[in-house]
C-alpha positions in Angstrom: -1.0 -26.3 -21.0 0.2 -23.1 -19.3 -2.3 -20.5 -18.8 -1.0 -17.1 -19.2 -2.7 -13.6 -17.6 -0.9 -10.4 -18.8 -1.1 -7.7 -16.3 -1.7 -4.4 -18.9 -1.2 -3.8 -22.2 -0.6 -0.3 -21.9 1.8 1.9 -19.6 1.9 5.1 -18.7 4.8 7.2 -17.6 4.8 10.3 -16.0 7.5 12.0 -13.6 8.6 15.6 -13.0 12.1 16.6 -12.9 13.2 20.1 -11.2 17.2 21.1 -10.3 18.6 21.7 -6.3 16.8 24.8 -6.6 13.4 23.5 -7.1 13.0 24.9 -10.5 12.4 22.6 -13.7 14.8 20.8 -16.2 14.2 21.2 -19.6 15.9 18.7 -22.1 16.6 16.1 -19.2 16.8 12.8 -20.9 15.3 9.0 -19.9 15.2 5.5 -21.2 12.7 3.4 -21.0 13.7 -0.3 -21.2 11.6 -3.4 -22.3 12.4 -6.2 -21.8 10.3 -9.4 -23.1 11.6 -12.0 -22.2 12.3 -11.5 -18.1 15.1 -14.2 -18.2 17.4 -13.1 -20.7 17.3 -9.4 -20.0 20.9 -8.1 -22.4 21.2 -5.2 -24.1 20.6 -6.7 -27.2 17.4 -8.2 -26.1 15.3 -4.3 -25.2 13.0 -2.2 -26.8 14.0 1.2 -25.8 11.8 4.5 -25.5 13.8 7.4 -25.3 12.6 10.2 -23.5 12.8 14.3 -22.8 11.5 16.6 -20.4 10.2 19.5 -21.9 9.8 23.5 -20.4 8.2 22.2 -17.4 10.5 20.0 -16.9 7.8 16.9 -17.2 7.7 13.7 -19.0 4.9 12.0 -20.0 4.4 9.1 -22.0 1.6 5.7 -23.1 3.2 3.4 -24.3 1.7 0.2 -26.0 3.4 -3.1 -25.1 1.2 -5.1 -27.0 0.1 -9.0 -26.3 2.0 -11.7 -24.7 3.3 -13.6 -27.3 5.6 -16.0 -25.7 7.2 -17.1 -22.3 7.3 -20.3 -20.5 8.0 -19.4 -17.3 5.7 -17.0 -14.4 6.6 -14.2 -13.3 4.7 -12.1 -10.2 3.5 -9.1 -11.0 4.1 -6.1 -8.7 2.0 -2.8 -9.4 4.2 0.0 -8.2 3.1 3.9 -8.3 5.8 6.2 -7.0 3.8 9.5 -5.1 
């Protein structure tokens, strides 16, 4: 029997976009891609969230990634934060 631990169920994404002069970039687009099957990362097997920067050049979004419902492999979890 495999025991699985899910590290997180919610993901907070936030960043600021500025041009080369330091001014905020309005309307810039970014895509967050989530693969629930770590070993089958294809463009057909991802969930995409489209993000757009506001007038201050900021993007802020909370994603509910839900509970793990499958998986046979262990993946080392690394917490990342960009300051």
